[in-house]
C-alpha positions as CSV (number, residue, x, y, z in Angstrom):
1,M,46.2,0.0,33.6
2,A,46.9,0.7,30.0
3,I,47.6,-3.0,29.3
4,S,44.4,-4.1,31.0
5,T,42.4,-1.6,28.9
6,M,44.0,-2.9,25.7
7,L,43.3,-6.5,26.7
8,L,39.7,-5.7,27.5
9,A,39.2,-3.9,24.2
10,F,40.9,-6.7,22.3
11,S,38.6,-9.3,24.0
12,I,35.5,-7.3,23.1
13,V,36.7,-7.1,19.4
14,I,37.3,-10.9,19.4
15,V,33.9,-11.7,20.9
16,T,32.2,-9.3,18.4
17,L,33.9,-10.8,15.4
18,S,33.1,-14.4,16.6
19,Y,29.4,-13.4,17.1
20,F,29.3,-11.8,13.6
21,I,31.0,-14.8,12.0
22,S,28.6,-17.3,13.6
23,K,25.6,-15.2,12.6
24,T,26.9,-15.2,9.0
25,D,27.5,-18.9,9.1
26,E,23.9,-19.5,10.3
27,A,22.5,-17.3,7.5
28,Q,24.3,-19.5,4.9
């Protein structure tokens, strides 16, 4: 349970960072 929650949170962070980075690249 705890491991699954950690993996889920980690995945959300990765997706958020990837989205933010792609938005920044588009701006430039």
